N, C-alpha and C positions, 0 to 999 in steps of 0.2 A: 514576449516569450522567446522570440528569435530575433537575431540581429544579422543584417546582411553584411557580408564581408567580401564578396567576389563571385566569380562564376567559373564554371567548368566548360570545356568544349562540348558542343552539342552532342557529339557522338557518345558521350558517357551514358546518357539516359535515353536517347532517341535513336531508333533504328528505322530503316526504310523498309516498308512492306512492299509486296508486289503490286499494291494499288497505287493511286496517285498521291495519297496523303501520308505524312509520317505516321508511324504506328508505335505505340509504346507496348512492346511485346515482352511478356514475362514468362513465356513458355506455356503455362497452363491457363493464362488469361491475357487479354490485351485490350487497349483502349486507343481510339483514334486521336483523342485530344484531351486536354485538361477540362474543357467545357463539358465533354461527355462524362467524365468522372464526376464533376460537380452535379450535373443533372441526375445521374444515376444514384449518387449519394443521397440527394434529396428524395428520390423516389423510393429507394429500397433501404436506406440506412437511417439517418437522422435529419429530417428536413429542417427542424428548428435551428440546430447547431450549425449546419452547413450554410443556411441563409444568413444567420447572425454574423459569421465571420466574413461572408461575401459582402454584406451591407457595411461592415466595418472597414472595408478596403483591404481585407486579408483573405483573398480567395486561394489560400494555400492548399496545395495537394502535395504531400511529402512523397518523394520518390526514394532515392537511395539514401541510406544512413551510414555514417562511418565516423568513428572516433566521437568528437563532440560537435560534429557537423551534420546538417541536413541538406539535402539537395531537392529543389522543387523540380517540376516536370520540364522546365526549360534549362535545367542544369545549373541554376543559380545556387551558390553555396551560402548557407546560413549557419550562424552559431546557435546551438541549442542551449539556451540558458534556463529552460524550463525543466527538462530532463524527466518529465512525468513524475514530479515529486520525489526524485531519487531513484526511479527505475533504472536510469542509465548513468548511474554514478561511475561506472567503469567505462563509460563511453558506449556508443552504439556499435553493436556487433563486435565487441572486443574479441580479438583473434584467439586469446587464450580460452575464453568462454566458448566460442564457436568450436574450437578444436576439442575441448572437453566433452561438449554435447555430441559432436559428431562421432567421437570414439565410443561414447556411452551407447549411442543409438545402434552401433554395430553389434552390441552385445545384450543390451537391456531393452525393456519396454516399460510400460506403466506398472507392471508387477501385479501381485495378488494381495488384497488387503487382509487376508487371513494369516499369512505367513511372513516371517522375517525376510527382509530383502537386503542385499549386500550394500548397495549405494545408500539406501534409506538409513540403514544402521550406521554406516560410516559418517554420514552427515549429522545424524543425531548426536553421535559422540563428539564430533568437532564443535557443534553448537553448545553443548552442555559444558565442554571444557573451557569455552570462551566466555561463558555467561556468569552472572553473579552466582555465588555459592548456593543461594536458596533454591535454584532451579535444577531439576534432576531428570526430567523427561521431556520428550518432544512429540508433538502431535502435528501432522501435516495437513495443509489445505491447499487449494489451487489459487487463492487470491487473498488479498488483505481483508476484504469484507467477510469472507467465509471464515478466515482465521479469527476475526473479532467475534463472530457468532460462536465459534468453538470456545473461545475464552469466556464469554458471558454464560454459556450453558455450563461450563465447568465451574464457574463461580457459584451459580445457582445450586448445582449438585453438591458442591463442597459445603456451602453454608446453610442450605435448605431455606434460603431466602430469595426473594424475587427482584427487589428493586436494584437498579443500577444507576449510580450517581456519576454524572459527567459534567463537562464544562459548557457554559453558554457559548454558542457559536462553534461548537466542536464539530468535527467530522471524523467518523470512524468507518465509513463504508455505506453502501446502498443495500446491503442484504438484510434479511428479515429482522434480526435483533439489532444489528449494528446501526441501522438507519434510525432506530428509536433513540440512540444516544446522541444523535446529531442535532443540528440546528433545525428549527421549525420548517425552513424552506425545503428540507429533505423529508423529515418525518411526516409532516402534514400532507405533502404532495402524494405520498404513497399510503395515506391513512394508516399510519403505524399503529399497531395494536397496543392497547393499554398504556396510553401516554402517562398515566399516573404512576406507572412503575419506572419511569425514566426522568427523574428530577434533574435539573441543571442548576449549577451555581457559577458565579463569575470566577474567572481565573485569578489567582493571587488573593482570594478573599477567604481567609481561614475561618472567620466568624460564620460566614454562610455555609462553609463546608461542615463545620461542627454542628451547626443547627440542623442540617439534614441527617447527619450521622447519629445524632443524639437519641433518636428513636430506636436505634439498634435493629432496624428493619432493612438496612442496605446490605446487599450481597457483596457488592464491589464498587470501588471507585475506579473509573477508567480515565486516563489522561495521556495525551502526548506530552513528552518531556518539554517540548516547545510547540504549542498548539499552532498548526499551520494555517488553518482557515480562520483563525482568530487574528491573524496578522503577524505571527511569529513573535509574540511577546516573550521575553525571558522571565523565568520564575524569579520572584523576589528571593533574596538570600534566606535560606532556611525554610522556604515555603514547601517544597516537595518533601523534605524531611519531616516537617510538621504534619503534613497530610498522611504520611506513612504511619506516624505515631497515633494519629487519630483513628486510622483504620484498625490498628492493633487494639486501641482502647475500646472501640465499639464493635469489634468482631466483624470487620468488613475486609475483603481482600483488596490488594492494590494491584491493578492491572496497568502495566506500562506499555502503551501503544508506541512501539519503536519502528513502525513501518516507515516513517519518514525520518526519524532522528537516529536510527540505528545504522550499523555498518559504516562507521567512520565519518558520518556526515557532520558530527560535532567535534571531530578530532580524536574521539575515542570510539572503540568498536560499538559500545552501547552508550547512548547519551545519558541514561539514568545513572551509570556508574560515576559520573562526575559529581553526583550528589550523595554518594555513599549509600545508596538505597538498594536493598535486596527485595525486589518485588515478588509477589506470589505468582504472578503470571506475566510473561513478556511476549509480545507479538511482533514478529518481523515479517517483511515481505518485500514487494517492489524490487529493489536492487539486488536481492539475494541470488537471483539467477542472471543478473546483468540484462534483464529485459528479453531473455531468449527462451524462457521456459516458465509455464505457469506454476508457481509454487509460493507458499507462505508457510510460516512455522509458528507454532504456539509452544513456548517453553513454560513448563509448570513446575511447581514445588511438589515435594513428595505428598504433602497433604492433599493437594489439588489433583493428584494423579490417581485418586481412589477409584475412579470409574473405569480405569484401564484394566479391565479384568477379562 
């Protein structure tokens, strides 16, 4: 996920405290060493994940981030080729994003959910203007999993059906409904409710897709345009278009999960537009704020916007 390319002078990340040992002082918190961070991460954050990477020989604690580089606590510079699944598509702490957020925070805050907001309305207009013509309204969330939950609840409200069809080995988030659409290693871990309402079919298998849809009890099909946790397989020519037609035939909605494939990551603003598809719902997140602000967006068709009253 990261590749070493060099180092920075020690003074970039390490300052000297009034004590005998170097201190990593960040103003509101500080640590005496990387070892202290690792121990406290195991104690207070995630012991399993912290120990896993240490055992794998990657006891990395990320310090400063800039452009497409990470710096560890010794000042070593690394190329970030993971980018949190597209969260940092604009690079870490992109100066334009930092400036925009800094200026906004001088005037705005999170706002009030009962009334129109200036920035929220402006972003909604920009998103709909850029999106496939089928999409007319925007609903906001604080992260991708939450946005997927919103999309699935919207599909159930619109169709008055409960089942959600997804792809084998899929991943759409860890939140309540989203985790049910994912692989068993996620849904079973959290004892996801009503697994019978979340059938899965293999990617690129139209026969399996139609077999599930034929009962007309599917509220929506949800897919990433290129499924990430499936190993990034490309859709067969005509596959996604055929799935959309099946959805129309059997009165199911098509949800395009563009959290990882949207925002120019496939060469177009939305990966789904490469296939000429106008989805009923489109979900975006991660890189939409450049990794600087928690936000995700659900774009819905006029039909799906019926609960926005």
